[in-house]
C-alpha positions, 0 to 999 in steps of 0.5 A, a space after each residue: 499499500 502506498 499514499 495516493 500521492 505517489 501517483 501524482 508525484 511520478 513524473 516529477 520523481 522520474 526527472 529527479 532520479 534521471 539526475 541523481 543516478 550515477 552514469 560514467 563513461 565505461 572507457 574511464 572504469 576500464 582505465 584504471 589499474 586493476 590489481 595484480 595477483 601475488 602469492 598465489 598458492 593451491 591446496 586441493 580444492 581452494 586457490 588463494 592470492 593476495 592482489 595488489 593494486 596494479 598502478 596508480 589509484 583511479 579513485 572514482 568514487 573514494 580511495 582505491 583498497 590497495 591490498 585485497 585477498 582472493 579465495 576460490 573455493 571448488 565447493 562441488 563439481 558444479 559450484 565454485 566459490 569466489 571471494 574477494 575481501 579487504 583483508 585489513 578491515 572488517 568490511 560488512 558481509 550478508 549475515 549467516 543467520 539471514 542466508 546461511 551458506 552451504 558446506 563444501 565438499 572437502 573431497 571436491 577436485 577441480 579436475 573433476 569439476 564441471 567448471 573451472 576458474 582460470 586467471 592472469 596475474 598482471 593485471 588480475 582478471 578471471 573467467 570461469 568455463 565449461 570444461 566440456 566445451 571451454 566455453 567462457 561463462 564469465 569473464 572480466 577480461 580487459 575490465 578491471 576489478 575496482 574496490 574502493 569503501 562504497 564502490 566495487 565494480 566487476 564487469 563480465 564480457 557475455 555473447 551477443 543478445 545474451 540471454 538473462 534472466 533473473 536479478 529481480 525483483 522487477 516487472 521488466 520482460 522475463 529475458 532481461 534487455 541488453 541495451 543500455 539497461 539498469 537493474 537497481 538492487 533498493 527495496 522501496 515501496 514500489 505503488 504501481 510497480 513501474 517497470 525499470 525500477 528497483 522494487 519491494 525485494 533483490 535476488 542478485 542471481 542471475 541465470 544465462 541461457 545459451 543453446 549449449 547449456 544454462 548456468 548461473 551467477 550468484 553475487 551475496 551482497 545486500 548492499 545497494 547496487 546497480 547492475 548494468 547491461 549493455 551492448 554498446 561496447 562492442 559485438 557482444 553484451 557486458 553485464 556490470 555490478 556496481 555496489 555501494 558496500 559490502 565484499 564481492 562473494 560468488 557463486 558459480 553454477 555450473 548448470 547444465 548443457 541439456 537441462 536448465 532446470 539443474 541450475 535451479 536446482 544447485 542454486 537451491 543448495 546455496 539459498 534452501 529449497 522452497 517451504 512446502 505450505 498447506 494444501 488449502 492455501 492453494 485454494 482461492 483467497 479474497 482480500 481487499 483494502 476497504 471492507 469497512 466493517 466486519 459485516 462487510 466481511 461476512 458478507 462477502 463470504 456468503 456472496 461467494 458461497 451464493 455464487 458457487 464460487 469456490 472461496 477457500 480463504 478470506 482476509 482482511 487488510 488493515 481495515 480491522 485494526 484500531 487507528 491502524 495499529 497492529 494487534 488491534 481491533 477497532 471495537 465499533 467497526 471490527 468487534 473481537 466477538 464479531 471476528 471471532 464468529 467470523 473465524 468460527 464460521 470460516 472454520 466450520 465450512 473448511 474455509 480459512 482466515 488471514 490478517 494483516 500485520 505490518 512491521 511498524 508500531 505505533 510510537 504511543 509511550 505513556 498511552 497504554 498501547 501493549 505492543 509498543 510498551 512491551 517492545 520498549 521494555 525488552 528494547 527491540 527497536 531499530 535505533 537511531 544513529 545516536 545508537 540510543 533513541 528509537 529511530 522514528 518513521 512515519 507510517 500508517 499509524 502515524 508516528 512509528 517504531 520498527 522491531 529490529 530483527 537483528 535484536 536477539 529479544 525480537 523474535 520472542 517479542 514477536 511471538 509473544 505478540 502473535 500468540 496473544 493477539 491470535 490466541 484461539 481462544 480469546 483472540 483471531 485464529 487465524 491461519 495464515 499470515 499476511 506481512 506488509 511495508 516491510 521493506 521497511 516502508 515509511 511515508 516520511 518524505 527526506 529528510 524526516 527530520 520531524 516525524 510528528 508533523 508529518 504524520 499530522 500533514 499526511 493525515 496519519 492515521 486516517 480518519 474513519 470515513 462511515 459510521 460503525 455498523 450495528 454491533 449486533 447486525 446478523 451475519 451469514 443470514 442463517 447460511 451455513 555477534 562480531 567485529 563491528 564494521 566502521 562507517 565513520 569515514 562513509 557517507 552513508 546517507 549520501 554516498 559517492 555512487 548513486 544507484 538509481 533508486 526510484 523511491 521519493 528523491 531518490 536519496 536512499 533513505 527516502 521512504 524508509 528507514 535511514 541508512 545510518 539507523 542502528 541495529 543491535 548487534 551494530 550493523 546499519 541499515 546502509 549494508 542490511 536495508 535489503 535483508 529487512 523484509 526476509 528477517 521479518 518473514 522469518 520471524 512471522 513464520 517462527 511466530 505462526 510455527 508456535 502458534 500451531 507447532 509442527 504445522 506448515 505456515 502460509 506466510 505472504 510477504 512484500 519484500 523479500 531476499 535470496 532464501 526468503 522462499 525457505 519459509 515464506 511466499 510472496 505477493 507481487 505487490 500494488 499492480 494496477 488494474 491495467 492489462 499491460 499489468 495483467 501481461 507483466 504478472 507472467 514475468 513476475 511469477 516466473 522470476 519469482 518460482 523458477 528462479 528465485 525459488 519463491 514458489 508460493 507467488 501470485 499477483 493481485 487478481 483484477 489489479 490492486 489500484 484504479 478500477 477494473 473492468 468486466 473484460 479484464 477481470 474475467 481474463 485475470 480471473 482465468 490467468 489467475 487461476 494458474 498463479 500458485 497463490 491465488 487472491 483477489 485483491 484491491 485498494 479502498 480507492 477502487 470499485 469493489 471487484 469480488 468475482 461474483 460481482 459481474 456474471 462473466 466474471 463469475 462464470 471465468 472464476 468457476 471455470 478456472 477454479 474448476 480446473 485449478 481444483 482438478 491440478 490441485 493434487 498435480 501442483 501440490 506434488 510439484 510443490 513437494 518435488 521443489 521442496 525435495 530438490 529444488 525443481 521449479 513449479 513454474 517453468 518458462 518454455 525454454 526450461 522445457 525445450 532449451 534448444 528451441 531459440 524461439 521459446 527464450 524470449 517467451 514470457 506471455 506463455 508458461 508452464 503450470 508445473 512441467 507439463 501444463 502450457 497456459 497461454 492467456 489472452 493478454 489483450 483488451 478485445 481479443 478473443 484469439 491467442 498465437 500461441 507458441 507450441 514447440 516441437 511436441 504433441 500437445 493436447 487441449 485440457 478442455 477437449 483433449 484433442 491433439 495439436 502437434 507443429 513439426 519443429 515447432 511453430 504458431 498456433 492461432 487458437 480462435 473463439 476464446 470467449 471471456 469465460 475461458 483460456 487456453 491451456 494445453 497438457 505437453 505430450 509425455 505427461 501422466 496427470 493424476 486429476 480429480 474428477 471435478 472441482 469442489 467448493 473447498 479443498 477439504 471436499 476436493 480430498 474427498 473426490 475421484 481420481 481420474 489418470 490423463 495418459 497423454 503420450 509424447 511423440 515417441 509414445 511415452 509419458 510419465 508423471 508422480 502423485 505425492 499425498 499426505 495429510 496436507 498440514 504437517 511438516 514432517 507427516 507421519 505417513 505419505 503416499 508416493 506414486 510413479 506413473 510411466 507409459 510405454 508400448 500402450 501399456 500404464 503402469 502405477 506403482 507406489 507406496 500407498 502410506 498415506 490413506 488417499 481415501 478415494 477411488 481411481 474412476 478411470 483412466 484416460 488415454 489421449 492420442 489414441 489413432 483407432 479404437 482398441 481391439 481389447 483392454 487389460 487391467 492387471 493382466 485381465 481382460 476389461 468388459 466392454 462396457 467400461 471401455 468408451 472410445 471417441 474416435 473425433 478426439 482420438 480419447 480411450 476411457 477406461 472406467 476402473 473404479 478401484 480404490 486408489 490402495 494399490 498398484 496397477 496396470 492398464 493396457 490396450 491393444 
């Protein structure tokens, strides 16, 4: 959320930032002396060297540091760790408490590694190349390393038109532009999520894909930075890191020559595999900023049921709070007893509830506000530069303080507040948590010398604009520690190199906590700013876990750093109800799910700000059903946009949700696999077809899981899609007909009305589908399965199913099933430790050219009455109606 004035200021801000961002001739930087490598020493998988300044200092943004330390470690056969530090000074590094590092395998031999580190001593440069092909993947070449107190620069040469993905968070194309392009990493409250700017989170990882393979480069650095990609300096592409602090801490990932997904798995070994989430969290979520009272909330729940649209989870934004203060309810508008009644109703109907919790705590000394008083007593607030008083900002409740997530007492404070306010017996028994504004965001304009005056000027907290309801209004209508980093000589408010920060005036401290604010361990926001949201995410995950020990948590955050997905999910922030934002959401979810390992991700369906339209909302409801996290949410200044508001949108939602729920066990299985080894749950087309150059830039289609191709309508008034089908058989999900374009090509899909979305099954998949959707995920788990076999061009197919209780972090039992199909025979094998509790109703074989002569189940002939063949679409249906408790085979001749 953000104040509406942001829109009015946007054009002015852009002009200011264009003037404030640092731009310097690359030739000037390339003329710097760089370093010479001395005392190079190799021992097993490790190489060390001293780097000595190679000539007259350049001093472009400060004094060049004369002596550096290089350490190179072959940590695994597929991962090299390259680290350059200042041995004479304790420079800031990303703490292991925030991002634990993987351990190196001391038995790793450079001779057996897939990639190797190569270097020249004078001037020092290094490269990383793929052993099997001798192809250079990263090379500093003629670009000297620059290492100054507040400026670090590393630059690599890449091929022309390089296929680069990652470096989020952004709303730019999934394949990043290579001409005069800058990716800035510095968390900000990014209302409107404008393209070409820094947004809420920071992920300094990129994957580069070539027809010869895919590799990854991860810079472990949380300081502000510009990453510049350009094609104007020669025949190729350059990628340049410009960071304003920390150290150079790189991980190079070999990836694979044949399977792009392998580099994602290798990245998960560093940042952690994604968390598993509750089964129920894959249902539909509904929220808005602007529900005026508890009656509004209850009516939305009732109206979804009346419209026969499955609503799994109801959410409430900050409207429920008293004067926007966290851990409170407004007793006139959202009285606690009525809120508890809503939660009880939801739980009794197998539905769920989520509330918003912001990090900023109202600064109210002496006013009896418990969360502030308890936090003050525990001394857990982020401190101002004087290190004695709390740092003050201005957020929704007015003047605020901010929890210091580095403080050892803050976790206990936060857990206790959650236990008290969200107490099942006396409070609001939420099922998941929603955390926002955690960049951290502040509405205070820089310089924020008087937050009290700015809070008054901005009317914080804003007054209610409606009268409270009768507290007895009927609802539901009778329905159912280390050496301290020394920044004393640094200008942390105005560093010599200005990153292209889009917040406010462009100053690092504008619209957020000051960069000189101090944490309990002595670190300052200048270094740790980009970690704040992820650290709040960890604390909130732990607080929710303490409420329900042993159960998976659903925590949805706005700001993230590398590794956040191991604990939380994310929504893509404050988008607009615009067609280009509908399209951009695909790039957003692909980045988070397929590169950054935050798979529980989605955009605000139908758009957060401005007014949606019936057409846009219908198309967005259809696409949103294929976001892993599916939530309709919008702002208090926009019209209501619940799916039931328009008949067309309601039908589009019902249709799309039916498909989503039928696929729910398939995507649940994909999440389990992601948690096991980092295999992404969403796939860009090139992940599945890495040799097809036509797929490299596609971000208007994607694979949901590894086999469901989604090709949405993304243009207003359009009723057709030009979808790209790679060189494989595809089967329409709705009518199951087969399409094959030899060599790959564009397929024109016409007559796509407002209540439908083109979805296809990639050949080679066996899908465990539910026979039909349901109104809740609890009801869905009581619905029979049908197994759909979609053969590849070679006549084979495979798939899997993972099933457990849907909630336990460590389930006591589980069922794992594998499906394989070859030579007209489906083999189902599994261990059935957790009762599935339903039948396999039928098996559906697709692409069958002729009616079968016979069908056998476990080697015995199936009666003709259980067999149906449709020659028009080539579908063979075999009715089984057997308990899903054992392995079996089905074969046709």
